[in-house]
N, C-alpha and C positions, 0 to 999 in steps of 0.2 A: 504494500497501500504507503503509492508514495505523498508528500508530504500534504503538493492543492486537494488530494481526495479526504486525506485526512480531517483538512480543516474543511473541506464542505462535508466533509458528513458533521465533525463537534458544533455544526450552525442548522446544523439540517433536526438537528437529537433538539438543539438549543431552543426548537422551534413547536420543540415535536413535545415539548416540558412537560409533565401536566403539574400545577396552583404547589401537590402536594408534594412533589420534588423542590421545583425554586421554595418552599417554606424551609422543607430539609435541609435544603441549602447554604439557606442563612440562614440562622439561627443555628447552623455546621459553625462559620464563618464569625458568624458573634462571637458563641464560644470560644475559638479560637483569636479573638482578639482579645477581649476578657482575660482571659484568663493570664494574656500575651501581660497582658499589667498585673499580674498578681491582684483581680479581684476574685473573690467567691461566686462574685454573681452569674461567673461562668459558666459555672457548674444546673444554675437553672436553662440553659438557653440549650447549654449542651445536652440538658435530659428531658427538656421539650424535643428540638432536634431529632433526636436518635430515636423518640414515639412516634411521630412522622417518621423517617423510614422507615422503621418497621413494616407499618402502614404500606409503607409506595417497596417495600420487598418481600412484602406477603402477595401480594398479587404478584410479579413479578416471577411467585415461585422462585426463589430463593431461597429456602431455607437456613441454609446452611449459613449466609451472612448475616439474618435474622440469629443469629445463635452468638452471630457477636457482640452485634450489639445491644441481646441482653446481657452479658455483661460489659462495655460499656455503661448500661447503664445503671445497673448495679456498681459496680465503679465510681460512675457517677455521684449517687446517693451518698454512697458512705464519704467521696475526699468530701461532697457540699458538704454534709455533718460536721466529718473533724473539722474543713475549718471554721466551719460555724462553733461547735458546740463542744469539741475536747477541751479536756485540759492541757491539750500542742497545741493549740489553735494558733499563739500567736510564737508559735517558733520559727525562724524566719528559714528564710532558703538556705538549701545547704546542699555542699557531693556528698555523694551517692557513698554510703564504706560496706568496707569487708562482707558483712553481711547484708546489704544490700542489693551488692551482685549477685552473693547466693543465692540471694530468694530470687533474681532480673534472674539466672542465672537452671532455675527452677522448674516457673512462670514460660518463661520460654525452651523450656524442655518438656516439660511436658503441656504447655495448649500445643505446637506443632503437632504430638503427639497422637496426642484428642481430634485434632484439625485433620489431618491428614489420616487417620483411617475412616472418621467417620466421616470425610467427607471420597473415597478408596469404597467406603463396604453402605455409606449408605445414601450418594447418592452419584449424577452420573456426570461430576464434576470432569475435566479433559487439565489440568493446570494442578492437581488434590498439592503437589510442595511448592508448588506457587503462592499458591493461596497462605497452607498453612502457615510458607515462611509470612507472608503477612503477617497474614490475623494472628501470631503467636507473638511477635517482636510488636507490635500495639496494644495487647494487651500490658504485658511491663510496663510500655510505653503508660500507660491508663494507670499502672498501679504508685509509679518510680508521681507523673504529678501529685492523683491524694496524696502523697508525702510530702510537695515539696522538693523534692532534691529534682537540683537541676540538667542532671545526666538523662533526663524521662524530653527532654524536649532530639538528643540524641538520640534514640529506641525509636520518637516516630518519626524520625524522620530519616529511620531507615526502611520502617515501616513501610512509610510511602512512597520512597523513592522505590523501592520496590512495586506496588500501589499502581504508578504514574499506565507503566507500564501494560501492567498487566489488565485496568481498567480500560483500553491502549487496545487490545488486542479483544474483550469481549466485546468489544466496537461503545464503551459509554461511553460516549464523550465527555459530555454532560461534566461525568463527573471526571473524570481526569485532568478538564479544566481543573470543576475546582480542589482538586487537590493534591494539583503542582499552584494555586494558590494557598493550602493550607502550611504543604512544603516554607512555600518564602516563611512563612510568617511565622512558621517552626524557628528557622534558622532568626529569626528579629526575635522572637522569640527568649533565644536564647542567651541573645550580649546582651540584653533590658533584663536578663532575670540574674545574669554575670554583674550587672552594672548596678541593681540594689543586694547582689551581697558584701559585695567594696564599698555602698553606703553605710551597709550597715557595718560594715566590718570598723568602720574609721569612724563612725559613729559610736562604736563603743572605745576608741581608746582614748 
């Protein structure tokens, strides 16, 4: 598929996108924007966007993707409660420690195996390895985001980087464009969180 046909298909899908698709994408963008600003309200936009996306995916019969979004929903609710009501809610943004990387490794490994065997045995997916890799890194990134670990942006962008060509492969050009936008926003989010870490460090000196 040459670049011109990709652009034409992208424009055509944007024109054919339903209201639910546009709303889901819009709330997803708002979620990342407020997350970049380190605002807990980003979880509210994320939860609404996830619920709308589950509706879209159900009607598209993409049941494996629904499972991933339900995980996003659980982690978003957990993250919102943690940020708002936990005794550690005032904990500043920090870097991952060794124990965090062990948990990330577990989430990635267990998530990959769960998705791969589920996709192979329960769906007609033609890209089980690719799809599983995208999903498990997103799982780990969402957990780190809830814990206010700056490395969440790295995991999420690894997932985004793999997801963009995957979505193009599936013909979902609107969502590939959205994911490219989220990739840029996540990179910006990493830089902004790094700046916040430095400011908080100087404030305590």
